[in-house]
N, C-alpha and C positions, 0 to 999 in steps of 0.2 A: 544252325540249328532247322529242320525238314517244316512243313507248313503245320504238317499232320498235326509233330508234336504240339507246335503252340496252339492249336485249334484243343487239342483235348486237354492241354495244361490250362487252357481261358472255361474249356466244358465242365470239367471237372473239379478244377483247381478252387477256380471262382464260385460257385455253388456251395462248396465245403466250406469257403474262408465265411462268407457271408453268414452260413449256418451257427461256426463255430465261434463267429463275434458273437451274433447273436443270443447265443446263448450265456457265452461269457459276461456282456453289457445286462441281461437281466438276474443271472446271480448276482453279479453285484449291484443290480440293484436295490432287491432284494434282502442285500446284508446289510453291511456296515461302511462297502466302499461304493458307494453312488454316486461322488466328486469323480472316480474311475471309470463312473459306466461312461460318462459322459465322452471322455475320452474314446471311448472303445466302439461307442455309438456314429462318434466323425470320423473314426478310419473307416468301421464298415461302409456307410449314408453317403462317405466323401469318398475318401482316398481309392481304395478297393474298386469301385466301379469306373472311373477316372484312371486309376491304375489297368484297370484293362480294356477300357474303349482304346487306350492309351498302346499297349502291346498288340491290339487287334489291326489299330489303324498300322504301324510299324514293321509288324509279320507273318501278320496275315494279306491283307493288302498290301505288302510293301513298298507303302509309301516313306519318301526320300527324308531325311530329318530335316534339311532347308526346304519340303514343305512349308505352308503357313499355316494350314486345316493342324500339322503335325505338332507345330510351333503350337498353336494357340491350344493343343490339348496339351503339351505339357507343363505352359505355361496357368494353364488351373490346376493340373495335377501339383505345380510347387505352391500353390496360395492352397491348396485344400492341406496338401504339407506343413506351410505354416499356420491354417489354422488348426489343424493337431497339435503339432508341437507346441504351441502356445497355450492349447486346452489343456497337456500334461505341464507344462510348466508350471501355471495354475495351481493346478492337485495336488504337485508335490512342494512348492510353497506356500502356498495360503489358505486350499480349501480346508486343510484336516490341520492349520495350527489353531494349537491354545492360546487362551483369553491372552497372558501375560507374557506372550513371546515376542518376538522381535515382527515375526511377520505381522502377525497382528494391528502391531501399532503402528504397521508403512499406511499413509495415508491415499486414501481410493488415485485421489489426482495424482501421486505419484506413481504408481501401479500403470494406470492410464498411458499416461505420457510415454513409461517403460515401453508398452508393448505399444506405442505407437513406432517409436521408433527403430522393434524388431521389424514390425513390417514393412517399417521402410527399405531396412538394411535388408531384409531379406525379398522386397523388389526391386533393388539395385540387384541383387545374386543373380535372380530369374532374369534380369533385360543384359545382366552381362552375359550367360552363361547357354540361353537360351535362343535371342534377338543377337546375340552378339553386340553388343549399343558399348558404343565408346563412352567408359563412364566420366571420362576429365572433360569431356566437352561438355557431358550435359550436367554435371554440377556446376560447368562454370556458365549456361546458359541457367541452371538454377538460379548462382549465387546473382546475377543479374536480376532476373527476374522477382530474388527474394525481396531485392530494392525494392522495389515497386509494390507486390504486397505487404511489403512491414508498415510503406508510408501508408498505402490505404488502410492498414487493419491494425495502428497503433493503440490505437487504444485498446483492443482489446489485448492483444499483444502485451498492454502493461497488464493488465487483468492478469495475464497466463505469468508473467514473471513477479509480480506481487504474491501471488498463490503460491509459486514456487516458494516464494520467503518465507510465508506464511507456514509450508510443511514442514520448512527446517527448523525454525521459533517453537511453531506447535502449542502455541498460545490458547488455544483453544479445540473440542474434538465434538464428536456428533454424541447428540445428548447434552450437551455444555445449554446452561441460557446465557443469553448474551445482551449485551445493549450498544446500541451502535448508533450514535446520536440519538434519535427520538424512540430508535428502532427497538424493543423487546421481544424478546422470540426465543424460541429453542432451538438447537442450531441438528438441521434432519439430512442436511446432505450438505458433506463438499467436493465441487468436482471443477474442472480445469480452468473454468471462467469467473465461477460465485461461488458463494458462500446459500443455503437458502437457509430462510428460518420462518419457524411457525410459531405465530404471533400466541399471545394469550385469547384472543378474538377465535382463532383455526384460522386462520388466514395465512399463506404461501406467503415470503417476504425474500425476493429477490435481489441480493447486495453483489456488485459486483468486488476480486480482489484489491481491483484499482480505489477503489471510496474505502476498503476497511484498509488500509496497506496506512490511508493518509488522514482517518476519524480515531477518535480514540476509544478502546472498545474496553468496556467492563465484563467482565467474566465471575458472572454470580455463581458460578458453580466450583472456581478453584482459589486460593489451591486447598479449599475445601467447599464440602456443600451445604458450609451452613450460612445462613444468611440471613443480617441482620435489619430487622423492619421497625421504622419508628413513628409512633402514632400519639396527635395531640389532644388534651381533650381539657375542657376549661369547668371548675368549681366555682362556688360563689367564696364571695371574701370572707362571710362567715363561717366556710368549714375548716377546720383546721389542713393544715400543709401535712402533717404527720398522718391522720384518718385517709385523708386521701390517698396516698401514697399506699399506706398499707393496704385500703380496697382495692388500688388499681391491682397492687404486687401481687395477691393476694386471686384477683381476677385471670390474671394472665397466668397463673401457677397450673391453674383447675381449665383453662383452656385445653383442648384435643389439639397438637396440632404443636404448641408452643414448646419446646422444648426449658426441660431442667435445669438443665448442664448444654450451654451456659446457662444459669439464672437470668430474666428479665431485671431490667434496672429501670428506676424513678427517676427523675429528675424533673427540676423546677425551674421551668424557660423565662418566665415573665411575667408582672403583676401591670394586665392588662384592664382597658377601659372598665368593662362590665366581669372580670373572672381573671383567677389566676391560673395560669396555663401549665400544664403538667405533658411530659412527654415520657412515653414510654416505649423503651426502645429490648423488644424478642428477635429470639433468634428461634428458623424453621428450620428445616432440615433440605424437603425439596421446594422450590421456587416456583414449581408450577401448580403449589398449594396455595399459594400468597393470598387470591384473594378471597377462596375459601374461609384460611384461619383468620384475617384481617378482618371478613364478616365477622365470622363468630366469637370475635376477642371484643370488636367494637359494639355489640348486641348485647352481649351479659353486661358490656360497662353501666347500662342505663337500667338494670335489675339489678345489681351492685350497687348503684345510687342509691336505689330504690330503699331497697333495704335497711343502709347504712344514713339514710335521711343525708344526702349531701344531693345539694341541687347546682346542676348543669343551667345555668343560667343563661337566657335567652341575650341575642346582643342587640335590645334594647330598651329603652329606660323609660325604670317600674318607680311611680308613684304609691307610698301605703300611705292610710289616711288611718289614723287611732280613733275611734270616739271614747276609749276608755272600760270599754265592755266587750270588746270583741277580741280575739285573739286570732294567733297567724293559723294557729293547728287546730281552729274549727273545725274546717270543711273532712277534715282525718277525724277528729272525734266523732263529729257524723257519721261517716262514713265502717266506725268503727261498731259504733251503737245501734247502727244497722244492719251490721254481720250476726252481732250477737242475739237480737230480736230473732233473724231468720235461722239461726241452731238454738232457738229456745225449748226445743223437741230433742236435742242430743245436748247441750249446756245446761244445765238445773240452776238457774238464775231466775227467780220472779219475777223483776223488774229489771231495767236497763240499767234505773239506777242506782242500781249495787252495785253496778260498774265502777262508778266514784268512789266506794268506797272501801275499796279494796286497795295494798300497799302498793301497789305497782303495776299499773292496767298494761293490758293485753295490746300488740302492737303488731300490725299489719305488714307484709310484707312479698314481695313479688319473686319471685324466679322463670327466668327463661327456658325453652324447650332445654333438655341436655344438660342442667344443670341441677346438681344435689343438695339439697334440702338438709343434708343429714348423711353424715360420711361413714361408712363401719371401718370399726378402729376407735373412732373420735370420742368423746367424752359432753355427753350431752345432759342438760337437767332444766329443757323445757317441754313441754306439750305443743303439739301443734293440729290446728282443725283447717280443713281446708275449705275455702269461701271458695274457691271456681278452681275449673282445670281438672287436670286427671295429674296421679304420678304412680311408680310401680317402687316396690322394694324390691330391691336384689340383694345378689347374696356373691361371694369370690370365692369360688373353690380353690382347691388345691392347690393349682395351674394360676391361679391367678384371676380368670377367666370370671367375667361376672354375669350371674342368671337373675331373670325375671322367675319371682315366687308369688308376687302376691301383687292384687291394683288395685289401686284406693281412687275415690270418687270423692267428690264436694258432700260434706257430710262428717265425713270422715276423721278419727284418731291416727298420728302415728308419735313415733316418739318415745311410749309409753313402758318399752321395756328395760330403757336405761334410765328412765325418770329418777325409781325412786331407789337406784342401787350405786355403787361408786364402783360400775363395771363400763364400759366403753362400751358403744354404742354395737349391736352383734350384727347390723343390718344396715343397708344403705339405701336412701329416699332420693328418686329422680327426678325429676317433672319431666312429663309427657312432649304437653304446650306450654303456651303462657300459664301459671301457678300464682294466685294469692292463696298466702296460708294465714291465719292469724294466729301470733306465737304470744302463746301463755309461760311463764315463770314457772317456776316448783313453787313458788311460793302462794303464789295465786291460787294454784295445784289447791294446795291445801288447806288453806281458805275454806275455798268449792268444798273440799269434802268435808271440812269438818259443818258447813251449812247443809250439804244436800246427802242425804246417805246412799239416794239411789243413785247418782255418779260414783261411788265407791264399787256396784254395779255394774255400770258403763261403763269404768275402764277396768275391770277385772274382766270382764266378757270380751275387752278388743285385745286386753293380752291376751289372754288364752285362743283368741282366732292368731295374733300374729305370733305367739310362737311355735302352734301347732302347723304353719306356713314353714317353718326354719325346720322345724322335725321333718316332714314331710319328706323334705327336699334334701338333710342331711340323712335318711331313710335312702333313697332312691339312689341317689350318688355314692352311700357307704360312706359318707365322708364324717370325720370328727371334727365337725363344727364348734 
């Protein structure tokens, strides 16, 4: 073919192909063919320019195929072809694979090793065709060299072989939570040499496959994502075990993040020197939230123990001295009397001594942030007065979402809407922060109403305010509460 024709092909064909491939790459990138755009861009930016340069030196400059410059350009051309072919193969097999397909389950390490094998195969073909190399002699030389390299890199190669074995066994994948020896972390990457874990402290730990293959690996994410956590707590010998176990079970069920199914399990472990030790076994779904859920549960145990008069003893020896007039509840009674005195403008009792004449004394209870004092749908026969802290009145909509409808502060009442009715509570009361309340039984409230007519007006006003808040929410959301 004359030089002029080759010159016209290069002058006209090369720019035209560059424009066409550029337009195709742009359209693929703007549409849903982004993976294909990378292959088209590789052909336009690498394969096409090197091919044009090769045609130029071969048919315009008339250089021989045995010339070193031509061979170098041919080698570069075939390397670009291999790169584009691997990009195309990756696009066809993996780039657009679905989540549940076999391509998505192929480990990254196996993909990298396959790519390395194809590159070496392509390099061998280039050496044989372009440089006329003797592959048999080259393989022999590489065989001898591989023995020396293998001895020098035996630890690294051992990790690679262990990694290949792990790939076929697939005991874990990216995203799983593992315990390897004393290290606990989430798998963020599996490469040809090691596994990378991110610990709960947000630190990255690199563990070679060789160590993983020789150690015991615990997978917290398989066969199910459920994880059973165990927490031990001790209560006094004066506290009935059945009551302690009931309080622990209720607290676990009401803690956010702890699963209801499977339900928590409570065990009596041992009778120790200063306490009876109980173990709570509960289940969570995401191991990454373990520390937050555990803290939330252990924190709420203190509040639940205080409300139910359970004692968490110190690991010390305590000596009690009785003089016949002092009682163990003296401190509590004193604080309760002070609370009544501080609320004299809301709780109409003439003197604190009237408290001793009531059929059943009120009690002080503590709640932690986020705990429910009154739950919507449960029956309630007590009146609550906020001593300190803040609470909110919430309501569930038809979708089960919780909405705040009223804020309650120190000195305010709640529980009045269901106090004198046989219906369950229409609202929930949730503690915003540490909350201390005085719990007054219905019997005591009735005696207070008989003694003070002004207390009737006080409760009526509170009931109207609470019902209006419920009605306003019902009107605004168009729900039939």
